[in-house]
N, C-alpha and C positions, 0 to 999 in steps of 0.2 A: 554762477549764472552764465558766464561767458561760454563754458563748456556745453551747457544746455542749449544755448542759442546756436552754437556751432553744430551740435548734433541735429537740431531741427533743420538747419540750412542744408546739411549733408543729406538728410532724409528727403527734403524737397527736390534737391538736385537729382537724387537717385530716381525719384518718381518721374521726373522729366526725361531722364535717360531711358527709363523703361518704356515710356510711351513712344519713344522714337524707334524702338525695336520693331523689326519687320515680322511678318507672319511666320516665317520659318524659324526665327529665333524663339518665338513663343512656343512653337512645337518642340523645339529642342529642349526648352526648359521643362515643358510638361513631361516629355519622355525621360529627361534627366532626373526629375524628382521621383518618378516611379522607379527608375533603376536604382536610385539611392536607397529607397525603402528596402529593396531586396538586399542591397549591400549592407545596410545598417543592421540587418538581422543575421549577418554572418552566413550568407549563402554564396555559392559560386558566382562571382561577378561576370562570368562569361555571358555575353548577351544572348547566346542561344539557349540559355538555361531558364529564361524568364517566361512566365506564363503569358500567352498571347491574349487572354481574356482581359488583361489590364488595358488593352488598346482597342478592344472591340466595343462599339456602341451597342446599346440595348437593341435586341432584335437581330443583330448581325449574326451571320452563320459562324458557328464555332466548330473546329475540327472534332470529329467523332470521339477521339480518345480523351477528350476533356469533358465528356458528357456525364461521367460518374460523379454523383454527389459526394462520394466518400474520399476519393483520392485527392491528394494535395498536388503540389507542383510536380510536373513531369517534363522531361526534356523534349524538345522538338527542333526541327531543322529548318522549316520554311518560315523564317521570321519575316513579317511584313517590313517593307522598307519605309524609311522616313517619309518619302513622297506620298505613300499610300495613306498617310494619316492627315494630309492637309485638309481634305474635304471634311473629315470627321471633326477636325478642330474648328472649322468654320461653322459646322452645324451643331456645336455644343450648345446646350441650353444656357441662357444668361446666368442662371444661378451657379453654374459650374465654375464661372470665372470671377465670382464676387470676392473670393478670398484674395485675389490678386491686388485689390485696391483697399484693403483694410487699414493700411497705414496712411491716415489722413490727419491733418493738423487739428481738426475739431475734436476728434476722439482722443488724440494725444493730449490736448490741453485738459480735457475733462478727466481723463484717467490720471494725469499728473497731479491735478488738484486733489482728486479723491483719494489717491493711494500713496503718493509720494514716490521718490526714486528708490529708496533703500529698504523696501519691504523684503522680508525674508522670503526666498523663493520656495520654501517648503511650507508656506502658509497659504490658505485660499485667498487671502487679501491681495496677493500679487497679481494684479490684472494689467499693470502697465508694461507693455511689450514694445519698447522703442526699436527693436531690431527684428520685428516680426516678418518683414519682407526682405530682410537682408539676404536670405538664401537665394532669392530670385534676382538680386541686383548684382551679384558677384559675376564678373566676366567668366565665361566658360573656358576651361582648358581641358586637355585630354591626357589621360594617363597611358603611356605606351606599355606599361606592365599589365594592363587589363584590356587588351584589344582596343586601345584608344577610346575607352569608355569615358564620357564626359565627367569631370570632377566638379563638385559644387561645394558650397558651404554646408556644414553639418554632415559631410560624408563620413562613412564609418572608417575607423582606423584601428590599428593595433599598437599598443604601447610597447616599450622595451620589455616590460614584465609579462607581456602576453594578455593584458587586460584589453577589453574592447572599449573604444571611446568614439568621439565624433571630431571631425576636423572643423575647427572654428578659429577665428582671430583670437589672439590672446586676451584682449579685453573682454570679449564676449564669454570666454571660458571663465574668467574671473567673475563676471556678472552672474553666471549660473552657479558659482561656487565650486567649479571643477579645479583640477590640477593638471597642468601641462605635463605630458610625458611623451616626448618625441615630437617630430615635426611632420607636417603635411605639405602639399603643394601650395603655391601662392602665398607663402609666408605664414600659413596658419599652423597651429599647434594641434597635436593629438590630445584632446581634452578628456580626461578621465573623471567621471562623476561618481562620487561615493558619499554615503551618509552613514554616520556611526552613532546615531542617536535613536532613542525611542520616541514615538509619538509624532514623527514628522510626516510630511506629505511630499510625494515625488511626482513630478510631471515629465521628466526628461527620459527619453529612451536610453537603454543600456546603462541604467543606474545600478551601482553595486550597494546593496544594503549589508553593512558589516556590523558585527557585534561591537558594543562599546569598548573603549580601551580599558575601562575599569571593569573589574569582575562583576558579573551579573548576580545580584542577590536573590535569595529565595525566601519566602514566596514573593513573586513579582510577575508583572506582565510587561512585555515589550512588543509594541505594535508599530506598524508602518502603513500609511495610506497611499495607494497608487491612484492618482486622479487622471481621468481621461476626459479631455475637453477639446473639441475641434477649434475653439477660439485661441488655443495656444499654438504659437508658431512652431515650437519644438515638436509638436505632434502633426505638423504639416496640414492642418485643417482637414484631416481625414479621420472619420470615426474609427475607434479601436475595437476590434472584435475579439482579440485574444491577447493574453499576457503569457509569456513563457518565462518560467522561473528556472534558472540553472543554479544548482547548489554547488558552488565552487568549493565550499567547505560547509560542514553541518555536523555538529556534535553536541548532543544533549544526553541526559541520563538514559540508561537502558530501561526497557519496559519491565514491569513486574508481572510475571505469568502472562506476557503478551499485551498487557494494558499499559499505555503510556502514562507516566506520572508527569513528566515534562511533556508538553504538547505543542505542536505547530499546527495551526488551523488557518483556513482561508475563509473570509467572509465577502459577500457581494458578488461572487461568481455564480454563474448558472451551472457550472460543472459540479459533479459529485466528487468532492475532494476528501480523501480519508485523512484521519488524524495520524500524524507520523511523529517519530522521535528516534533517538539513537544516533547512528552513524549513517549519513546519507550523502556524503561527498560524491560528486559525479552524477547524481540523479537529476531529473528535471521534471517539470509539470507544465502542461498547457492548460490554461484556465480560460474557458469561454466567459465573456463578459457582455452585459447589455450594451449595445452600441447605439449612439444617437448623434445626429448632426447638429443638434440644438442644445441639448442639456449635458451636463457633466455627469460622470459616473465614478464611483469610488469602489476600490477593492481593498480589503484589509488583510494584511499578513500579520498573524498574531502568535507570539510565543507566550506560553504560560509556564512558569517554573515552580515546581513543587518544593516543599520543605523535606527535610530528612536526608539530604544528600549533599556532598561537597564536590560533586562532579563539576568539571569545567564545561561551561556552555559557551560555544563560539560558533559563528556562522559568517558566511560571505555569499550572498544570494544576488545573482545578476538578474535584473528585471528588464525584459525586452517587451515592448509594446508592438503588436502586430496589427496593421490596419486592415479594415474590412476590404475584401476583394483581392487581397494578396494571395499569390499562388502557393505560398509556403505555409499557409494556415494548416493546422492539424485538422483532420476530419472531426465531425461532431462526435461528442461522447468519447473522445480519446484523451485520457489523462496524460499518456506518454505516446510519443510519435517518433519513430526512427526512420531516417531518410537516407540510408545507405544499404548497399547490397549485403553487407556483412556487418556484424557487430555483436555486442553483448548487452543483455537485458537482465536486470536484477530486481528482486522485490525490495521495498524500502527496508532499511536496516540490515540487509544481508552484508556480511563481511567475511573475508577469508581468515578467520581466526579460530583457533582450537578452543574447546571448552564445551560444557554442557548447558550453558545458559540459553534460555529460550529467546531467540531474536525475532521469530515470526510475530508480526503485529496483529492485534485483534481488529475486527471491523474494517477489513480491507475489501473494497468492492469497486474495481475500476477496470477499464479497458486499456490494453497496450496495443498500439497499431503500428503497422509497418508499410511504408510506401512501396508500391510495385516499381521495381527498378529495371533498367536495361542490363541484361546479363548475357553476354557482353554487348550484343547488338540487337537483342530482342527482349521483349518484356518477360519477366520471370513468370513461370507457370506454377511454382510451388515454393514454399519456405520450409526449411528444415531446422530443427532445434535439437541441441544436445547439451548435456551438463558441462559447465565450464571446468577447466583444470584448476585445482587448488594447490597451493604450495605451502600454506601455513597451518594445515590441519583443519580447515573449514569444511563444511558439508554443503555441496553445491545444490542438493535437492532434499529438502526435509519439510514436508507440509503435512502436519498432523497425522501421525501414525494411524493407519486405518485398522479396523478389525477385519482380518482376512477370513476367508472361508474356513481355513483350517483352524484358526483361533476360535471362530464362531462355533464349529463343531466341538471343539474341546470344551468350550464354555458350556455348551448344551450337555455334554457328557457329565460335567460336574453337577449340573442341575438334576440330571437323571439319577445320578448316584445318590444325591441328597434325597431325592424322592423315594428311592428304594430303602434307604437307611432309616428314614423317619419312622415308619410303622414298626420296623424291627426294634428300634430303640424304645418305642412305646410298649411293646410286649415285654421287653427286658425290664423296663421300669416297673411294669405291673407285677412281674414275678419278684423283682427285688422288694417291692412294697409288701407282697404277700409273705415273703421270707421274714421281713422285719416284724410283721404281726405275729408270725409263728414263733419267733424268738421271744417276743414280749410275752406271749402266752406260756411258753416253756419256763420263763423266769417266774411267772406267777405259780406255776405248778411246782417248781423247785422250792419256792417259799412255803407252799402248803405242806410239802413233805417235811421240811425242817420243823414246822410248827407241830405236825402230828407226832414226830419223833420226840420232841421236847415234852409233849403231853404224856406220852407213853412212859417216859422216865419218871415223871412226877407220880403217875399212877402206881408204878412199881414201888416207889418209896413209901407210898401211903398204905400199903398192905391190904388193899381192897381188891380181891380177885376179879370181881365183875368190872371194876374200873380199868383194871389192867387189860382184860379181854376187849373192852370197848376201844381203849386207846390203841391197842394193837391192830384192830380192824380199821381204824381211821388211817393208820400209817400205811397199811396195805392198799387202801383205796387211793390215797394221795400218790403213792408210787405208781399205781396203774395209770392215773391221769398224767403223771410226769412222763411215763414211757410213751403214751400216745402223743403228747406234745413234742417229745423228742423225735418221734417218727415223722411228724408233720414238718418239723424244721428240716430234717434231712431230705424229705421229699422236695421241699421248697428250694433247698440248695441245689438239688439236681435240676429243678425247673429253671432256676436262674442260670445254671451252667449251660443248659440246653438252649435257652434264649440268647445267651452270650455268643454262641457259635456263629449264627447268621449276622449278628451285629458286628462281630469282629471282621467277618468277611466283607460286609458292606462298607465298613470303615476303611478297610484296605483299598477297596475299589474307589471310594471317594478320595482318599489320599493320593492314589495314583492319578486320578482324573485331575485333581488340583495341581499336581506337579506338571502334568502334561499341558494343562491350560496355561500355567504360568510360563512354561517354556515356549509354547506356541505364541503367546502374546508378546513375549520378548523377541522371538524370531520375526514376528510381524513388523516390529519396529524397523527392520532392515529391508522390508519388502515394498514393492509398488502396490498401488491400489488404483483400480479403474472402475468406471461405471458410476452410476448415481447411488445405487444400493443393491443389495442382493438378499434373497430369501433363503435361509438355511434352516431346515426343520421347522418351518413355519415361523421363524424368528427373523425380524428385519435387522440386518447387520449395518454397522456404521461405517461403510466403506465410501470415502469421498463424498459423504453426505453433508458434512459441516464445513470443511475447508478443502479447497481444491484449486487447481489450475485448469481452466477450460480451453482446450485447443480443438476446435471443431474439425472433425474429419481427419485427425492425426493418425498416421499408420507407421509401423516400423518396416524394416527391410523385408520381412516375411509377409507383409500385407495384413498384419493384425491391426485392427482399428479400435480406438477408444477416444472418447471426447474429454473425460475428466481424469485428472492425474493427482495422486496424493501419495503419502507414505514417504519412504526414503529412497525411492528410485523412480526415474522417469522411464516407464515401461508399460506398454499396453497389453501385456500377456494376460490371458484370461485367468490363469493361476498366478497370483502375485509372486514376483521374483525379486531378488536383491540387486540385480544388475541394471544399470541405466543404459539405454540405447537411444540413438538418434530417432526422432519421429518427424515426419514431414506431412504437410497438408497442402492440397491444391486449392482449397476453398478460399476464394477471394470474397470479401476483402481480407487481407492478411491481418489477423489480430488474435490476441489472447485475452481472457478475462480471469482476473485473480480475485478469489472470494475466501474470506475467513469469517468465522462467527465472532460472537462477542466475548467468548471466554477461551482461554487456553488451559483451563483446568480440565480434569477428566470429564468426558461426556457421560452423564449419568444414565443408568438404565431406566427404561420406561416400560410402558405396557407393550409387550411383544417386541421390545427393542433391546438388543444387546449393547452393553457399554463399549465405548472405544477405549483403548489403553490411554493412560494419562498422557496429555500433550506436553511432554518434556523434551527439551533439547531441540525443538524445531527451529530451523534457521530461515525458512523461506526457500527461495530458489535463485540460482545464477545460471543462465543459459546463454550459449553462443548461438547466433542465428545466421543463416546463409540463404539467400534467395537463389534459386536455380531455374 
């Protein structure tokens, strides 16, 4: 109880100290908290890199190059001075400053009675926040390593291991369940927050969700809730508009024919988030979330693990909460967002590994966006993409082998050969049937001759001349019919032989066409595919119709243009080729769209549609990009 009363006394003293602060210190704290938010999400702390809109009141004039609704944070040089904000601070609406006075004795007592001191911070019941205004009560100091930027409580820091945390007093780090890893200014520690359980709730920025220490069993589900609530001091009383997930590590079972058996899904986000699995270390996602200044919102991160495999499941996912209005938010509808002039972008589950396993995932449909950068002192006018270099036998570009024009013609030749052969085989079959009937008739005649000859021998033994003459005539007649039947059989054999000649020739044509089609289909597996589809001999071919990478307006060095790419090479050539080339697009906003269908099995033939070769050994893509 003494400690509790001591904390209450300290809190009241801090309130009095705060009220004694002059107007300029209020402004410094406001600017300082905004700058913290940029630092907390691992962006350049240089003051010139922050978006000026954070300091412009509604209706104020904004520089023209921030008018784009798509682009995120962009550098600028004419940063307003601190004196220029004084009038804006005085004119702020009353409600904008209400968060400053939330720490009052009445609410503290009520919350203390209702919830208690030792509630688990990962449960919704934890509403007692005795340190909610501590960030605004710590004296301001300045860090000479970052252009004398003001340092505050809960500022971002990096631990010895490279993890991102927040600067906080040691006791507050313990209160939040974190672990100290390194030191910050003013005697604070670099507090790293991690959770290794399933079913918890996270409210603190830069939290790491790590797989449990014990092996994950299957079948099972492991989920985590990310709660966004402006009432929480750790969220700075600002609505959260996006969550960024960084997959520090991520390993589950590989897909079966492109379909994930182990799945990672996201619930509660307004973004279209694909199901992923496999190996995704180094990947990231931006999740748009419903923002509210009054009600909390939850986003669920869910792993579902299937039976039938002993694969190791492990993950370490950093969860960053991005406040509304921040200049570093990803543009709308961008699942991935890259903010450097050069870099590498990969499809989920792409890895530089040898083998024929299909790594391309089904049901992928998302945008990958790139911020327009200064290169080196002016804004980039184009972005160029080329396949990345592999060292372990991986395939840097393999998106559903298309049916090329050549393969389509070969497939049509097979169909034509079959059409020619079919009636010839029917004629041959009819002739063979007639020959069979003739042979059966000849057998009957042979039997009749044998019977007539037997009757003739009996008549001779009987001694009746008339009987002998009659039996002899019967033998002669039977042999005449036998000769006629024999002639018919021989004629039918000739007819069969004649019918066999075109059939043999047609079969040879069909066999050759089938061999050519198989070779062309195999060759198509190493070719590029462009366009949405193509008509060959009135047949619709399956070229980049089902799975593709869309790069609007992309051209190669010879100015050949294509928007969709698939196959085993990144190349816009009208005639598919096996070599990948760099492609560039000047179309802004810089972005790509990745699309796959719901099956990685063979695309079946349909009415006037040629089948695509079986979708085997597809890996997705790995591209290096450069803004110019």
